C-alpha positions as CSV (number, residue, x, y, z in Angstrom):
1,M,56.8,175.5,113.7
2,A,59.4,177.5,115.6
3,V,61.3,174.3,116.4
4,L,61.3,173.3,112.7
5,N,62.5,176.7,111.7
6,E,65.3,176.5,114.3
7,T,66.3,173.1,113.0
8,D,66.3,174.2,109.4
9,S,68.4,177.2,110.3
10,M,71.0,175.0,112.0
11,M,71.0,172.6,109.0
12,D,71.6,175.6,106.7
13,E,74.4,176.9,108.9
14,S,76.0,173.4,109.0
15,R,75.8,173.1,105.2
16,M,77.4,176.5,104.7
17,I,80.3,175.6,107.0
18,Q,80.8,172.3,105.3
19,E,80.9,174.0,101.9
20,L,83.4,176.5,103.3
21,V,85.6,173.7,104.6
22,A,85.3,171.8,101.4
23,K,86.5,174.8,99.5
24,F,89.4,175.3,102.0
25,V,90.5,171.6,101.4
26,D,90.3,171.9,97.6
27,Q,92.1,175.3,97.4
28,E,94.5,175.3,100.3
29,L,95.3,171.7,101.3
30,M,95.1,169.7,98.1
31,P,97.8,171.8,96.4
32,L,100.2,170.8,99.1
33,E,99.7,167.1,98.5
34,A,102.5,166.9,95.9
35,A,105.1,168.2,98.5
36,V,103.7,165.9,101.2
37,L,104.0,162.9,98.9
38,E,107.5,163.9,97.9
39,R,108.6,164.1,101.6
40,E,107.1,160.7,102.3
41,M,109.0,159.2,99.4
42,Q,112.2,160.6,100.9
43,G,111.4,159.1,104.3
44,K,111.0,162.5,105.9
45,H,108.5,163.7,108.5
46,L,105.0,164.1,107.0
47,A,104.3,167.3,109.0
48,L,103.9,170.6,107.3
49,T,106.8,173.1,107.3
50,K,106.6,176.1,109.6
51,D,105.9,178.4,106.6
52,E,103.2,176.1,105.2
53,D,101.6,175.9,108.7
54,A,101.7,179.6,109.2
55,V,100.0,180.3,105.9
56,L,97.3,177.8,106.6
57,N,96.7,179.1,110.1
58,A,96.4,182.7,108.8
59,K,93.9,181.6,106.3
60,C,91.9,179.7,108.9
61,K,91.7,182.9,111.1
62,E,90.7,184.9,108.1
63,L,87.9,182.5,107.3
64,G,86.8,182.0,110.9
65,L,87.9,178.3,110.8
66,W,89.5,178.4,114.2
67,A,88.5,176.8,117.6
68,L,85.4,175.5,115.9
69,D,84.2,173.7,119.0
70,A,85.5,176.1,121.6
71,P,83.0,178.4,123.5
72,E,82.4,181.8,122.0
73,E,84.1,183.4,125.1
74,F,87.4,181.9,123.8
75,G,86.8,183.3,120.3
76,G,85.4,179.9,119.2
77,A,82.4,179.0,117.0
78,K,80.9,176.4,119.4
79,L,79.8,174.3,116.5
80,S,77.6,171.3,117.2
81,A,79.1,167.8,117.1
82,V,77.0,167.1,114.0
83,T,78.5,170.0,112.1
84,L,82.0,169.1,113.3
85,M,81.6,165.6,111.8
86,A,80.8,167.1,108.4
87,V,83.9,169.3,108.8
88,N,86.2,166.4,109.7
89,E,84.8,164.3,106.7
90,E,86.0,167.1,104.4
91,L,89.4,167.1,106.0
92,G,89.7,163.4,105.6
93,R,89.7,163.8,101.8
94,T,93.3,165.0,101.7
95,V,96.6,163.5,102.9
96,T,97.9,167.0,103.8
97,P,98.3,166.6,107.6
98,F,96.2,169.5,108.9
99,V,93.4,169.9,111.4
100,F,91.8,173.2,112.4
101,P,93.5,174.4,115.6
102,P,93.3,173.6,118.4
103,D,93.1,169.8,118.5
104,S,89.6,169.0,119.7
105,P,90.1,166.1,122.1
106,N,92.5,167.9,124.4
107,L,90.4,171.0,124.2
108,H,87.3,169.0,125.5
109,M,89.3,167.4,128.3
110,L,90.6,170.8,129.4
111,M,87.2,172.4,129.3
112,A,85.8,169.6,131.5
113,T,88.4,169.9,134.2
114,V,90.3,173.2,134.5
115,T,90.3,175.4,137.5
116,D,90.0,179.2,137.1
117,S,93.7,179.7,137.3
118,Q,94.3,176.8,134.8
119,R,91.7,178.3,132.5
120,K,93.7,181.5,132.2
121,K,97.1,179.8,132.0
122,Y,96.4,176.9,129.8
123,L,92.9,176.6,128.3
124,E,92.5,180.2,127.0
125,P,96.0,180.2,125.2
126,Y,95.3,176.8,123.8
127,A,91.8,177.6,122.5
128,S,93.1,180.8,120.9
129,G,96.0,179.0,119.2
130,E,98.8,180.6,121.2
131,A,99.7,177.3,122.9
132,K,100.0,173.7,121.7
133,S,99.4,170.6,123.8
134,A,100.1,166.8,123.8
135,I,98.7,164.0,126.0
136,A,100.7,161.1,127.5
137,I,98.5,158.0,128.2
138,S,100.0,154.8,126.8
139,E,102.9,153.0,128.5
140,P,105.2,150.2,127.2
141,N,103.1,147.6,129.1
142,A,99.8,149.4,129.1
143,G,98.7,150.5,125.7
144,A,95.3,149.1,124.8
145,D,94.5,148.9,128.6
146,P,95.4,152.3,130.0
147,S,93.9,151.3,133.4
148,G,97.1,149.1,133.7
149,M,99.4,152.2,133.8
150,I,102.1,152.2,136.4
151,T,103.4,155.7,136.1
152,R,103.0,157.2,139.6
153,A,102.6,160.6,141.1
154,E,103.3,161.2,144.8
155,K,102.6,164.3,146.8
156,D,105.6,166.1,148.3
157,G,104.6,169.2,150.1
158,D,103.2,171.7,147.7
159,H,104.4,169.6,144.7
160,W,103.7,166.4,142.9
161,V,106.5,164.1,141.8
162,I,105.9,162.0,138.7
163,N,107.9,158.8,137.9
164,G,107.3,156.6,134.9
165,R,107.5,156.1,131.2
166,K,105.1,156.8,128.4
167,I,105.1,155.8,124.7
168,W,103.2,156.6,121.5
169,T,102.9,160.2,122.5
170,S,102.2,162.5,119.5
171,R,103.2,166.1,119.0
172,V,105.1,166.3,122.3
173,T,108.2,168.0,120.8
174,A,106.1,171.0,119.7
175,A,103.8,171.0,122.8
176,D,104.0,173.9,125.3
177,F,102.4,171.6,127.9
178,T,101.6,167.9,128.1
179,I,98.6,166.3,129.9
180,V,100.1,163.3,131.7
181,M,98.0,160.5,133.1
182,A,99.5,158.9,136.3
183,R,98.3,156.8,139.2
184,V,98.0,158.2,142.7
185,G,97.8,155.8,145.7
186,A,97.5,152.0,145.7
187,G,94.2,151.6,143.9
188,K,93.7,149.1,141.1
189,R,92.3,149.4,137.6
190,H,90.7,152.9,137.2
191,E,91.3,153.9,140.8
192,G,93.8,156.6,141.4
193,I,94.3,157.6,137.8
194,T,94.8,161.4,137.7
195,A,95.6,163.9,135.1
196,F,98.5,166.4,135.5
197,I,99.8,169.3,133.4
198,V,103.5,169.2,132.8
199,E,105.0,172.2,131.0
200,K,107.7,172.0,128.4
201,G,111.2,172.1,129.9
202,T,110.2,170.9,133.3
203,P,113.2,169.1,134.9
204,G,112.8,165.4,134.9
205,F,110.6,165.4,131.8
206,E,112.7,163.9,129.0
207,I,111.9,162.8,125.4
208,L,113.8,159.5,125.0
209,R,113.3,158.8,121.3
210,E,111.3,159.5,118.2
211,I,109.4,156.5,116.8
212,P,108.7,156.5,113.0
213,M,105.1,155.3,112.2
214,L,103.3,154.3,109.1
215,A,102.1,157.2,106.8
216,G,105.2,159.2,107.7
217,H,104.0,160.2,111.1
218,R,106.1,160.3,114.3
219,T,105.3,159.4,118.0
220,Y,107.6,159.6,121.0
221,E,108.7,157.7,124.1
222,V,109.1,160.0,127.1
223,A,110.3,159.5,130.7
224,F,109.5,161.2,134.0
225,E,112.2,160.9,136.5
226,D,111.4,162.7,139.8
227,C,109.5,165.2,137.7
228,R,108.3,167.9,140.1
229,I,105.2,170.0,139.2
230,P,103.2,172.4,141.3
231,A,100.2,171.1,143.2
232,E,98.0,173.4,141.2
233,N,98.9,171.5,138.0
234,V,96.5,168.7,138.9
235,L,93.9,168.6,136.1
236,G,90.5,167.8,137.6
237,E,90.1,165.8,140.8
238,I,92.7,163.4,142.3
239,G,91.8,159.8,141.3
240,A,89.1,161.0,138.9
241,G,91.1,161.3,135.7
242,F,89.7,158.3,133.9
243,A,86.3,159.8,133.0
244,P,87.7,163.0,131.3
245,M,90.3,160.9,129.6
246,Q,87.5,158.8,128.2
247,L,85.7,162.0,127.1
248,R,88.8,162.9,125.1
249,L,89.0,159.5,123.5
250,I,85.3,159.6,122.5
251,V,85.8,162.9,120.7
252,R,88.8,161.4,118.8
253,R,86.9,158.2,117.9
254,L,84.0,160.1,116.3
255,Q,86.6,162.2,114.4
256,I,88.2,159.0,113.2
257,G,84.8,157.9,111.8
258,A,84.4,161.1,109.9
259,W,88.0,161.1,108.6
260,C,87.5,157.5,107.3
261,L,84.4,158.7,105.4
262,G,86.5,161.5,103.8
263,M,89.2,159.1,102.8
264,C,86.7,156.7,101.3
265,R,85.0,159.5,99.4
266,R,88.3,160.4,97.8
267,A,89.1,156.8,97.1
268,L,85.7,156.0,95.6
269,E,85.9,159.1,93.3
270,M,89.3,158.1,92.1
271,M,88.2,154.5,91.6
272,C,85.1,155.5,89.6
273,S,87.0,157.9,87.4
274,H,89.8,155.5,86.6
275,A,87.4,152.6,86.1
276,K,85.5,154.5,83.4
277,Q,88.7,155.4,81.6
278,R,90.9,152.3,81.9
279,I,90.3,149.8,79.0
280,T,91.3,146.1,79.5
281,F,90.5,143.3,77.1
282,G,88.4,145.6,75.1
283,Q,86.2,146.9,77.9
284,P,86.4,149.6,80.5
285,L,87.0,148.4,84.1
286,S,83.6,149.9,85.0
287,E,82.0,147.1,83.1
288,R,83.6,144.4,85.2
289,Q,81.4,143.0,87.8
290,A,84.1,142.8,90.4
291,V,84.8,146.5,90.1
292,Q,81.1,147.3,90.1
293,W,80.6,145.3,93.3
294,W,83.6,147.1,95.0
295,I,81.9,150.4,94.1
296,A,78.5,149.3,95.3
297,D,79.8,147.9,98.6
298,A,81.9,151.1,99.2
299,A,78.9,153.4,98.6
300,T,76.6,151.2,100.8
301,K,79.1,151.0,103.7
302,M,79.9,154.7,103.6
303,H,76.2,155.4,103.8
304,A,75.8,153.2,106.8
305,C,79.0,154.7,108.4
306,R,77.8,158.2,107.9
307,L,74.5,157.4,109.6
308,M,76.4,155.9,112.5
309,V,78.6,158.9,112.9
310,M,75.8,161.5,112.6
311,D,73.6,159.5,115.1
312,A,76.4,159.5,117.7
313,A,77.1,163.2,117.1
314,R,73.5,164.1,117.5
315,K,73.3,162.1,120.8
316,Q,76.5,163.8,121.9
317,D,74.9,167.2,121.3
318,L,72.1,166.1,123.5
319,G,74.5,165.2,126.3
320,Q,74.0,161.4,126.0
321,D,76.6,158.7,126.7
322,V,77.9,157.6,123.4
323,R,80.8,155.4,124.5
324,V,79.4,152.2,122.9
325,E,78.5,154.1,119.7
326,A,82.0,155.5,119.6
327,S,83.5,152.1,119.8
328,M,81.2,150.7,117.1
329,I,82.2,153.6,114.8
330,K,85.9,153.2,115.6
331,V,85.7,149.5,114.5
332,Y,83.4,149.8,111.5
333,A,84.9,153.0,110.0
334,T,88.5,151.9,110.1
335,E,87.8,148.4,108.7
336,M,85.5,150.0,106.0
337,A,88.3,152.4,105.0
338,T,90.8,149.5,104.9
339,E,88.6,147.6,102.5
340,V,87.6,150.6,100.3
341,L,91.2,151.8,100.0
342,D,92.5,148.4,99.2
343,H,89.9,148.0,96.4
344,A,90.7,151.4,95.0
345,M,94.4,150.5,94.9
346,Q,93.6,147.2,93.2
347,T,91.5,149.1,90.6
348,F,94.5,151.2,89.7
349,G,96.7,148.1,89.3
350,A,100.4,148.8,89.5
351,M,99.8,152.6,89.7
352,G,97.7,152.0,92.8
353,V,100.7,150.6,94.8
354,T,103.1,153.4,93.8
355,K,103.9,156.3,96.1
356,E,102.7,158.8,93.4
357,L,99.1,158.5,94.4
358,P,97.7,159.5,97.8
359,L,96.0,156.1,98.2
360,H,99.0,154.4,99.9
361,L,99.2,157.1,102.6
362,M,95.5,156.8,103.2
363,A,95.8,153.1,103.5
364,Q,98.6,153.4,106.0
365,R,96.6,155.9,107.9
366,A,93.6,153.6,108.1
367,R,95.9,150.8,109.3
368,V,97.3,152.9,112.1
369,M,93.7,154.0,113.1
370,R,92.8,150.3,113.7
371,V,95.4,150.4,116.6
372,Y,95.5,153.9,118.2
373,E,92.6,155.2,120.4
374,G,92.0,151.5,121.2
375,P,92.5,148.5,118.9
376,S,89.5,146.9,117.2
377,E,89.7,143.8,119.4
378,V,89.4,145.8,122.6
379,H,86.5,147.8,121.2
380,R,84.7,144.6,120.2
381,M,85.2,143.3,123.7
382,S,83.8,146.4,125.3
383,I,80.8,146.4,122.9
384,A,80.0,142.8,123.7
385,K,80.3,143.3,127.5
386,K,77.8,146.1,127.3
387,I,75.4,144.2,125.2
388,L,75.6,141.1,127.4
389,K,75.1,143.2,130.5
390,D,72.0,144.8,129.1
391,T,70.5,141.6,127.7
392,R,68.2,139.9,130.2
């Protein structure tokens, strides 16, 4: 009975937090969508202005929506992965580009690897919102396969010297420090991959160009030319950077599943509302079998996706390995969102393909999601390899 009461209490807490986040999305983020859509129409950066960001951050602190998965010692809420999935689903309902600080994947990677001195210098300021971070993994010839990276780090006395080039790096212009993945030694594949912390303004660390992406987002190409960093800036163990990097990717992949659910919820609500109002050839669209099937398929696939996401989150809370589940979610959720959003746009007809509705931004976001954090084809390959290995 005690176990049941504890479980019920956790479910109630999770529900309360989800309701709080839903209210935050409706009252604080949705009203900003008009400005976001206007910026996108003008070809501007989709990011919030400094003033908008400051107001939202202040509101988050007021409501306790800060460092939701950070330990309590950092002023965090230490929410379960299950609760965080519900939070991210609510955030997925809006095209206003905002996540509760700090960004979870980098936080988890830091928590798994930092030394005592790094904890004070980097993790604590990051968890408290005083610092921002980025991560540089992909390279021009090693995107979907990060184990093929050729960026190298060599020891030189009490420093490391990094040389190489990274691409598709997000948020690097605003980051106080960047986690850089580089190879140490002559090992192949995962061998030698090591994480380093490179602070903003370090000589030899250069942002080469901004790369406009779909949905108004920006990534960057960066170069490291004899970039010298202190030996104490190694994050984790030498040559053991692949595992914590994978941990970071898993956190993001589960988030993507929840975000896709949020986008689909919004699209389905819009589709149903429009279908009941729009009359064609004497009947509302909601009476058309094609539209009914789109609605039924969307609801069914969303239900399946939510079960997948929550199952993986529950296993993650138990400390289980969810790499395969994360890959399945990444593939299923992004392809589901692509289909649901396309059907919603089709239901709206010409209005559905204008830039006045949020659907086009969500559709672009879903398209990008099918590539970053590992393309669908690579995830399918990984899933199949695991299944074939386990099948006798």
